[in-house]
N, C-alpha and C positions, 0 to 999 in steps of 0.2 A: 208317501208323507208320514212321517212318524207321529205317533201318538204322543200328546202332551201329557205330562205326568198327572196321574189321578189324584185327588184327595183321598188319602188312604183311610181306611176304618180303624178306629181304635177297638178291634174285635178281640174279645177274650178266647183263648184257645181252650183253656180250662178254668176252673175256679180260681180265685186269687190265692196268694201264697199262704199255705197252712203252716205258719211259724211253730205253732203249739206242737203239732205234730213232728215237725222237723227237728225241733230242739228240745224234746222232752227227754227225761232220763236222769243221767248222771250230773252232778255238779259241775263236772267240766263243760258239759252242753249248756248248762246254764250260765257259766261264764262267757262261752262264746257267744250265747244269745244276747248277753247284756253288752258285749263289745260291738254289736251291730244295731243300728237303727232299723225299725221296720220300713218296709217298702213305702215310699211316699210318693204317688203318682203326681202330685203337684210338683214337687221337686224334679222329678224326671222331665216332665213337660217343660219346665222352666229352663233346664239346662239344655235339653234338646233344641228347643227354640233358640237359644242363645247361639248355638253353634250350626244352625241351619240344618238340623237333623229332623227326620220324621221317623217315628217309631210306628211299625205296622200293626202290632198286636198291643192288647192292652198292657199298660205300663207295669202294673203289678199282677199280671196273670201268671200262671204257672207255666212260663215258656221256656221249658227244658228242651230247646231245638237240639235235634241230631243233625240235621242239615237242611237247607232250603234251596230253592232254584226258581227264578223267575222265568216265566214263559216269554217269547219275543214280544209279545203284545203289551208287556209291562202291566197287566191286568190280574193275571192268575199266577198265584205263586205256590208252589209245592213246598211242603215243610213236613218234617218228621218230629214226632215226640217219641218217647222212649219205647212205646208200644205200638204205635199206630203212625199212619201216613195220610195226609190229606192235600186237598187243593183248595184254595181259597179264592173266591172271585171277589176282589176288592171293590168292583163296580157296583154288584148286586148285594155284597155284603153276606155272602153265604159261604160256608164250608162244607166240602164234599168230601167224605172218606173215601179212599181208594177201595175198589172192589178186589183187593189182592191182599196177600200176606204182605208184612213190612219187608220193604227190599233190604237186601244184605249189603249194599253199598250206595254210593251217591248216584243219583239219577241224572238224565240229561234231557232237556228239551230239544227236540229236532225241528219243531215248527211251533206255530201257536196252539196246535191241537194235539201234537204227537209228542208223547213222554215215553222215554226208554228207561226201564227198570229191571235190574237184575235180581231174580227172586231164588229163593232155595229150591231144591228138588221137590217135585211132587211126591206124595207118600209112595213108599214102595219103589222110587226111582232113584237113580245114582247121581245124575248130573244137575247142576243148577239150570235155572232157565232164564232167557232173556225175553222180555215181554214189552211189545210196543202198545201203549194205551192210547186210544182215540179218544180224546176228552169229549169232543163234540158228538161223537156216536155212542159214547158209554161202550166201546168194544175193546177186546183184548186180543192181541195176536202173539202167540207164544212160540218159541223155538227153543230146543235144547242147547244149551251153553256148555261147551266142553272145557272151557278155561276154568282153571281153579283160582280161587281167591279173587275174584272181579272187583276192581276198585276204580274211583275216580273216572266215571264215564264222561264223556265229551262228545258234543257234535262234531261230525267229520265234515259239516257243510251239506249234507245231503239226507234224504228221508229214507234211504234204503240200508244205511248202515249206521254204526256207532263206534267210536274209538273208547277203549277202555285199558286200563293197567290190568295185567292177569298173568297167570302162570300157564304157558301151553307148550307146544312142541319147539318153540325157540327160546325157552325159559321164560322168566319174569321179565316181560318188557310191554310195550304198548301194541295192542292189536286192533285191527280193523274188522268188526264183527257184523256179517251180513244177516239181514232180518229174513231173507228168503229161506235160507238153510242152517244158519247158525255158524256157517264157516268162518273160521278165525285165521287171519293171516297177519304177519307182522307188519305194522302200519309204516314204520320208518326203517328200512333195511340198514341204515348207517347206525341205528341206535344200540348201543351196548352198555352193560354194566347196571349196577343197581340203581334204583330210581326211588326216591322219596315222595315226590309230588309231580304232578303232570298236569299241564293245562295246554290247550290248542286254540290258536286263532285261525279259523279257516278262511277268512277273507284275504289274510296276507300270508297264509301258509307258514305260519310261525309255531314253533314248538318250544315251550318253556318247562325246564325240568329243574327240580329241587334234589340237591344231593348234598348231604353232609352239611347242612349250613351255607350253601352257595347255589345260586340260581343262574342258570345259563340260558339264553335264548338262541335257538337254532333256526337256520332255514330248513323247513320241512322236506324239501326236495333234496338237497345235497347234505345236510347235516352240519353245514359250516356253523361255527359258533360266531354269532353276531356281537353279542354282549355277555358280560358276567358281572354279577354283584355278589359280594360276601354279606355276611351277616343277614341272611335272607333264607326262608324256607320255601316259599311259594311265590310265583309270578303270575299276573294276569295282565294281558296286553290289550289295550283300547282297540277297537277295530279299525280305527284310522291310523293306528302305528306310531303316533307321536309320544303317547303317554303310557306308562306301565305302573301298575301297583304292586308293591312287594309286602310280603307278610313275615314277620319275625317277632322276636321277644323284646320288649322294652327295659329299661333300667328297672331295678327292684325298688318296689315301694312296700310299706307296711300294710298287712291285710286288716290290722286293727286301728289304724289311724289314718283315715281317708277323709279328706275335706275337699270340697270345690274351692276353686281359687280365690273367691270372695266371701267364703263362708264364716271365717273367723278372724279376730284381730291378732295381732302378733301375741298379745298377753294371754288371750284365750288359748292360742295355739301352743304356748309354753306350757299351761296348766295342763292340756290335753296331752302332752308328750310326757309329763311327769306322771299322770294317771296310768298311761299306757306302760310305761317302764315298771311301775310297781304291779300292774297286772301281770306282766310277762315273768316276773319274778317268781310268782306262784304256780307258773305252768311246767308241766314235764318237759324234758330237753327235746322231745320229738315234736313239740309244737311248733309249726312253721312261723318264722318271724318276718318273712318277706315273700313276696310274690312277684313274678315278672309279667306284666300283662301282655296279651296279643296286641302287637303294634303294626300300624300301616304306614309305609313309606310310599312317596310318589316320585317317579322318575320323569324327568322330561328328556326324551331321548334325542330331540334336536339340538337341545343345548347342552347336554350331557350332566346335567345337575339332579341331584337327589334331595328330596325333602322329606322329613319326618313330621307326622301328624301327632302333635302334642295335646290337642283339645279333646279327643276322644280316642278310645281303644276299640278294636275289633278284629275279626279273623273271618275267614271263609269269604274273601272279597269276590265280587263279581260286577262287572259293568252293566248297568241296567240300561240295555241297548234300546229301549222303547223312547228314551229322551236322551239325547246326546250328552256326555259328560256328567250324567247321574251315575252313582255307584250305590251299591248295597252291599251289606255285611251283617254278621252277628255281632251285635253291640255288647261289649264287656263293660265299658263305663265311660264317663266323661269326666274332664279336668282332674284326672288321677283319682277318681272316685268310683269304686265298683258299684254297678247298678244291676237291677233285675234284667235278666237276659231278654233280648227282642231282637228283631230283624229291623235294621234302620236303613233308611235311604237318605242320600244328601247330593247336593248339586255342588259339583267340584269344579265348575267352570270358571268362577270368579277367582277362587284361590289359584287355580292354574294360570289364569290370565295375568294376576298380580305378581305371581312368582316369575313367570316369563318376562316380565317388565323390571325384575330386580326388586320389586316391592313385596317382600315376604310378609304375608297377612298374619294376624294373630292366630295362635292355634297351629302355626306351620313354622318349621326351622329348617335351616340348611342343614342336611345330615351331618355335615362336619362340625357343626356347632351344637347338635343335640348330644344330650348326655348318653353315652354309650353304655350297653349291657356289659357286664362282666364276661369275659371270653376264656 
């Protein structure tokens, strides 16, 4: 029986945003500071609730996440900050620092208590290490990792090995690495060529590869290409196999003129655009005038339809398997407005149900109708 989603804590990772330190110094920094509003926790709470999002950490905390990963129990979440790595227990409202150096790549949960981490070499040693951390026992089991540049670890569906992208005897590809002796063998004999992103769904033995702005889904046993999607960098298949999430970049928006959907009247919006134009005239040519936010698409494989989420932006998507059709990602912003970084959770079930019936809900668009990024 799967655990119901827990009410998550609004737990601060670090102290709140230190805007004075961040924007001190030159007049240009002062100008940038004036172009952005202070982080407003009430605004974030309102916008998140409006679109059925739960934020995991304090809305205005210093949440500069490097990566995150939910354990299968849906209670423990691994997360990285620039210099440290931690596990949060959302039920007990505690944060535990990992008793290791900061991992050199993304980690992978193999079970509710087992976390696989790639670590740098020990002092005086040559090779990286692969560590299995038993959270319940607070024990570490390390083996030498002969692969270079390990990246994008993924569960292979068992506790005795992990999958990862790395450079080894078969070149740079996906390897299956044993915890017993660190032996690394090519995980998918059919796999050739450069890979940008890799995810694996062990329940269905499906491999998803991102290459040059295209994502392909393969049968893990034969390598047969099952589906292909353009305008995508990374794919994540739901364990039941009907739905898929794609990551890409959205249409360009201004980094200086971001307003929630109902935040201003047309007249106020026009005044703001004039103010923005005058501000930009004073800036050097190298100041960026647009940004393409990380965007999430949902694919219904049964119906062959793709939808773009327009109500919020995010990246590093993962299915929150403790509760079916929940998803988690690093939140970039809501309603076209960049917000303080956070890990977010949302229930996609109703959106997917409505879309399946042809009733596209607010905040979701058919991919063909959505504004496309410049290519």
